[in-house]
C-alpha positions in Angstrom: -28.1 195.1 12.3 -31.9 194.9 11.9 -33.3 191.6 10.9 -36.5 191.3 8.6 -37.7 187.8 8.3 -39.1 188.4 4.5 -36.6 191.2 3.4 -34.3 190.3 0.2 -31.7 192.7 -0.9 -31.7 192.8 -4.7 -28.8 194.1 -6.9 -29.6 194.6 -10.5 -27.9 197.6 -12.7 -31.0 197.0 -15.5 -33.4 199.6 -14.4 -36.5 197.8 -16.1 -35.4 194.3 -14.5 -35.0 195.7 -11.0 -38.2 197.4 -11.0 -39.7 194.2 -12.7 -38.3 191.9 -10.0 -39.0 194.4 -7.1 -42.5 194.9 -7.9 -43.4 191.1 -8.5 -41.9 190.0 -5.2 -43.1 192.8 -3.2 -46.9 191.9 -4.5 -46.2 188.1 -3.1 -45.2 189.5 0.3 -41.4 190.2 0.1 -39.9 193.5 1.7 -37.6 193.9 -1.0 -34.5 196.8 -0.9 -33.2 197.3 -4.4 -29.8 198.5 -5.2 -28.4 199.6 -8.8 -25.1 198.3 -8.3 -22.5 196.0 -5.9 -21.8 199.0 -3.9 -25.3 200.2 -3.1 -26.2 196.5 -2.0 -23.0 196.2 0.2 -24.2 199.5 2.0 -27.6 197.9 2.4 -26.3 194.8 4.0 -24.4 197.2 6.7 -28.0 198.1 7.7 -30.0 195.0 7.6 -29.5 191.5 7.8 -31.8 189.8 4.8 -33.2 186.2 4.2 -32.1 186.3 0.7 -29.7 188.4 -1.6 -30.2 188.6 -5.0 -27.1 189.4 -7.1 -26.9 190.2 -11.0 -23.5 188.9 -12.0 -22.6 191.8 -14.6 -22.6 195.1 -13.0 -20.8 198.4 -13.0 -18.9 199.6 -10.3 -18.4 196.0 -8.6 -19.8 192.8 -10.4 -21.6 190.2 -8.4 -19.0 187.9 -7.7 -17.0 190.3 -6.0 -20.0 191.9 -4.1 -20.7 188.3 -3.0 -17.1 187.9 -1.7 -17.1 191.1 0.5 -20.9 190.6 1.6 -19.6 187.2 3.3 -17.6 189.4 5.5 -20.8 191.4 6.4 -23.5 188.7 6.7 -23.4 185.3 8.0 -23.2 182.0 5.9 -26.6 181.2 6.8 -28.2 183.9 4.7 -28.3 182.5 1.0 -26.4 184.6 -1.8 -28.4 183.9 -5.2 -27.0 184.9 -8.6 -29.3 186.3 -11.2 -27.8 185.3 -14.6 -28.2 184.3 -18.3 -26.6 180.9 -19.7 -24.2 182.7 -21.5 -22.6 183.5 -18.1 -22.4 179.7 -16.9 -18.6 180.0 -15.9 -19.0 182.9 -14.1 -21.8 181.5 -11.7 -19.5 178.5 -11.3 -17.2 181.2 -9.8 -19.7 183.0 -7.8 -20.8 179.7 -6.1 -17.1 179.5 -5.1 -16.7 183.0 -3.7 -19.4 182.2 -1.3 -22.6 182.2 -3.5 -25.4 179.7 -2.8 -27.1 179.0 -6.1 -28.7 181.0 -9.4 -31.8 182.3 -11.1 -32.0 182.3 -14.9 -33.3 185.3 -16.0 -34.8 183.8 -19.0 -37.1 181.7 -16.3 -40.8 182.8 -15.9 -41.5 185.0 -13.0 -43.8 182.1 -11.3 -40.7 180.0 -11.5 -38.4 182.7 -9.9 -41.2 183.2 -7.3 -41.0 179.3 -6.2 -37.3 179.4 -6.0 -37.2 182.5 -4.0 -39.7 181.1 -1.4 -37.3 178.3 -1.1 -34.3 180.7 -0.6 -36.0 182.3 2.3 -37.3 179.3 3.8 -35.8 178.0 7.1 -34.7 174.7 5.2 -32.8 176.9 3.0 -30.7 178.4 5.7 -29.7 175.1 7.3 -27.9 173.6 4.0 -25.3 176.1 2.8 -22.7 173.7 1.8 -25.2 170.9 0.3 -27.2 173.8 -1.5 -24.1 175.0 -3.2 -22.7 171.8 -4.3 -26.3 171.0 -5.7 -26.1 174.4 -7.7 -23.0 173.5 -9.3 -24.4 170.0 -10.4 -27.6 171.6 -11.6 -25.6 174.3 -13.8 -23.5 171.5 -14.9 -26.7 169.5 -16.2 -28.1 172.7 -17.9 -25.3 173.4 -20.0 -24.7 169.8 -20.8 -28.3 169.4 -22.2 -28.6 172.7 -24.6 -28.9 172.1 -28.1 -25.7 170.8 -29.9 -25.2 174.1 -31.7 -24.5 175.6 -28.5 -22.1 173.0 -27.4 -20.1 173.9 -30.6 -19.9 177.7 -30.6 -20.6 178.8 -26.8 -24.0 180.0 -25.2 -22.7 183.6 -25.4 -22.7 183.1 -29.3 -26.0 181.7 -29.6 -27.4 184.3 -27.6 -25.3 187.2 -29.8 -26.3 185.8 -33.0 -30.1 186.2 -31.9 -29.5 189.5 -31.0 -27.6 190.3 -34.2 -30.4 189.0 -36.2 -32.8 191.2 -34.7 -30.6 194.1 -35.4 -30.2 193.3 -39.0 -33.8 192.7 -39.1 -34.6 196.2 -38.0 -32.0 197.9 -40.0 -33.9 196.6 -43.2 -37.1 197.6 -41.6 -35.8 201.1 -41.0 -34.5 201.7 -44.3 -37.6 200.6 -46.1 -39.1 203.5 -43.9 -37.6 206.5 -45.2 -35.5 209.5 -44.2 -37.8 211.3 -41.9 -38.2 208.1 -39.8 -39.0 208.5 -36.1 -39.4 212.2 -36.3 -42.1 212.4 -34.1 -43.1 211.0 -30.5 -46.0 209.1 -32.2 -43.6 207.8 -34.8 -41.5 206.5 -31.8 -44.3 204.8 -30.0 -45.3 203.0 -33.1 -41.4 201.9 -33.4 -41.6 200.8 -29.7 -44.7 198.6 -30.5 -43.2 197.3 -33.7 -39.6 196.6 -32.1 -42.0 194.8 -29.3 -44.0 192.6 -31.9 -40.6 191.6 -33.5 -38.9 190.3 -30.3 -42.3 188.9 -28.9 -42.7 186.7 -32.5 -38.8 185.8 -32.5 -38.9 184.5 -28.5 -42.3 183.2 -28.9 -43.0 184.8 -25.5 -45.8 183.9 -23.4 -45.3 186.6 -20.9 -44.1 189.8 -22.7 -42.5 191.5 -19.6 -40.5 188.4 -18.7 -36.7 189.3 -18.1 -35.7 187.5 -21.6 -38.2 189.9 -23.5 -36.7 192.8 -21.7 -33.2 192.3 -22.4 -33.7 191.9 -26.2 -36.1 194.7 -26.4 -33.9 197.0 -24.9 -31.0 195.7 -27.2 -33.0 196.1 -30.3 -34.2 199.6 -29.2 -30.6 200.7 -28.7 -29.4 199.1 -32.0 -32.1 200.6 -33.9 -30.9 204.3 -33.7 -33.9 205.8 -33.9 -34.2 206.8 -29.8 -31.0 207.6 -27.9 -30.0 206.0 -24.5 -32.0 207.9 -22.4 -35.3 207.6 -24.4 -34.8 204.0 -24.5 -34.5 203.8 -20.6 -37.5 205.7 -19.9 -39.3 203.6 -22.2 -38.4 200.3 -20.8 -39.1 201.5 -17.2 -42.6 202.6 -18.4 -43.2 199.8 -21.2 -46.0 197.9 -19.2 -48.2 201.3 -19.3 -46.8 202.0 -22.9 -48.3 198.8 -24.2 -51.9 200.2 -23.8 -51.6 203.2 -26.5 -52.8 202.7 -30.0 -49.6 203.5 -32.0 -47.7 201.0 -29.8 -50.3 198.3 -30.2 -50.3 199.0 -33.8 -46.9 198.8 -34.0 -46.9 195.4 -32.1 -49.3 193.8 -34.6 -47.5 195.1 -37.6 -44.0 194.0 -36.0 -45.3 190.2 -35.3 -46.7 190.3 -39.1 -43.5 191.5 -40.6 -41.3 189.0 -38.6 -43.4 186.1 -39.2 -43.3 186.9 -43.0 -39.6 187.2 -43.0 -39.4 184.0 -41.5 -41.5 182.4 -43.9 -39.9 183.9 -47.1 -36.1 183.8 -45.9 -33.5 186.9 -46.3 -35.2 188.5 -49.5 -38.0 189.5 -47.5 -38.2 193.5 -47.0 -40.3 194.4 -43.9 -42.2 197.6 -44.8 -44.3 197.8 -41.7 -42.5 200.9 -40.6 -44.2 202.8 -43.1 -47.3 202.5 -41.4 -45.7 205.2 -39.2 -47.1 207.8 -41.6 -50.3 207.1 -41.0 -49.9 207.9 -37.2 -47.9 211.1 -37.8 
């Protein structure tokens, strides 16, 4: 089994996030071997002994927790296994740590924070403190859940995140209805729609980095719920989003999406977003 000092095995089923993490960490000197699911990750672990394994928890075929259990039969306990997660999966993280994981990274964290944590997990110090770091991770997780907004404690973290996604979907439904029956009938229209959705999500999250994991998560969900693009078109869009943002239709749509969402927040539920009617100007 080959050993590479700065090799990371990354398992993430979301193509856009997988490319984002892989490219970002590769640019900072890591050799990232990316897998689309747990089974593919286990196959990689039979061929290389990495310094770190990053596992998304919610994956098809084999979820991150079961992948972790099986990975421990392949690699030693000195190799950290860290879960990629959102706060709504806090209980799953706890289960993952008990299955042999060593820590977690929040997908909503800025990339710079993720980089700092990855540097720590790949350091010699981290490899010598497996049990202590696992206990520390459990303590940190409990602290994060405890310090959330009171509304989170009442209805659960997943419910809060789902409410935000539902709100974005309802907003887009109103915007699409106002745009007319021929909405999104051309490629130019769809590019404008991508920009519009990005602007709406950008305003909603107050995102400083438009390609951060949290932004990508809500962007994909909003595009899928809009019904203007099929799943294949959405996945293709997400995989090239950084390039698409330089096109004029996307930039124009982004500006209008932010404007509409800001007006909606100021006026209230009676506001009818009309920004998608601008699609006709790029037909």
